Each structure stands twice: as C-alpha cells, then as structure tokens.
C-alpha positions in Angstrom: -0.3 0.3 -0.2 2.3 2.8 -0.9 2.3 5.6 0.8 1.1 4.9 3.8 2.5 1.1 4.0 5.3 0.3 1.5 5.7 -3.2 0.3 7.5 -5.6 2.5 7.3 -2.9 5.3 6.3 -4.8 8.8 3.4 -4.0 10.8 2.0 -5.2 13.7 -1.7 -6.4 13.5 -4.6 -6.5 16.5 -8.1 -8.6 17.0 -10.9 -6.2 15.9 -14.2 -6.7 15.8 -15.7 -6.4 12.6 -18.8 -4.9 13.4 -16.6 -1.4 14.5 -14.1 -1.1 11.3 -14.5 2.2 9.4 -13.5 3.7 6.4 -9.6 5.1 6.7 -8.8 1.6 8.9 -6.1 -0.7 7.7 -7.1 -4.3 7.5 -6.4 -7.6 6.9 -9.1 -9.2 4.8 -10.0 -13.0 3.3 -9.9 -12.0 -0.3 -10.7 -14.7 -3.2 -8.6 -17.5 -2.2 -6.2 -15.3 -0.4 -5.4 -12.7 2.0 -5.1 -8.6 1.4 -3.6 -5.7 3.9 -5.8 -3.2 2.2 -7.5 0.5 2.9 -11.2 -0.1 3.9 -12.7 3.0 1.0 -16.4 2.8 2.4 -18.0 0.6 5.0 -21.6 -0.2 5.2 -23.4 -2.4 7.8 -22.6 -5.9 5.9 -19.8 -5.1 3.6 -16.3 -3.0 3.0 -15.0 -1.7 0.2 -11.2 -2.4 0.3 -8.4 -0.6 -2.3 -4.8 0.8 -1.6 -3.7 4.1 -0.6 -3.0 5.0 -4.3 -6.4 4.5 -5.7 -7.3 1.1 -6.7 -10.2 -0.5 -5.9 -10.5 -4.1 -5.6 -14.1 -4.3 -4.5 -16.6 -5.5 -1.9 -16.2 -8.0 0.9 -17.9 -9.2 3.7 -17.3 -7.8 6.8 -16.8 -11.5 8.6 -13.5 -11.7 6.0 -12.1 -9.0 8.0 -9.2 -11.0 10.5 -7.2 -8.0 12.3 -6.9 -4.5 12.2 -3.6 -2.3 11.5 -1.9 -1.4 14.9 1.6 -0.2 14.4 3.6 0.4 10.8 6.9 -0.3 12.3 9.9 1.4 10.3 11.9 -0.6 7.0 15.1 -2.5 8.0 14.6 -3.0 11.3 
C-alpha cells in the first residue's frame, strides 16, 4: 500500500470486531482465496469496500472476512 505502508514493511495486527471497522482503517481481509492488507474505502452495515492508498479499488468484501486491523507500522530495515 504505497505511501502508507511500503511493500515488505512490517506491521503489527491487532484483533478487531469486524462490526466496528470503518473507512480509513487498514485491515487484513480474506479475499478470493488469499489474504490482503488493504485500506477500507467505504463501509456499510455488512460490506466493506477495499482498495489501496493510490486510488485502486479491489471491490466489496464481507465484514466477516476481516481478520485483524493494523495497529502499528514499523520502520523498514528493522
């Protein structure tokens, strides 16, 4: 997620209730057979629009797909 989190940059994930995530959060989601660390662009009662920090939108994911939320971004090279 260029600009906010660089490729290969370590992050710390924390547990989160999927019902409380909101636009602007960075979350780990189960997506099309894999996993993505992505920015929430928009949130409805049951769905989340996920994308990256440079304008790309991947699509809608269920709130049930949220596995964790980024609580810390670590500097590269540590």
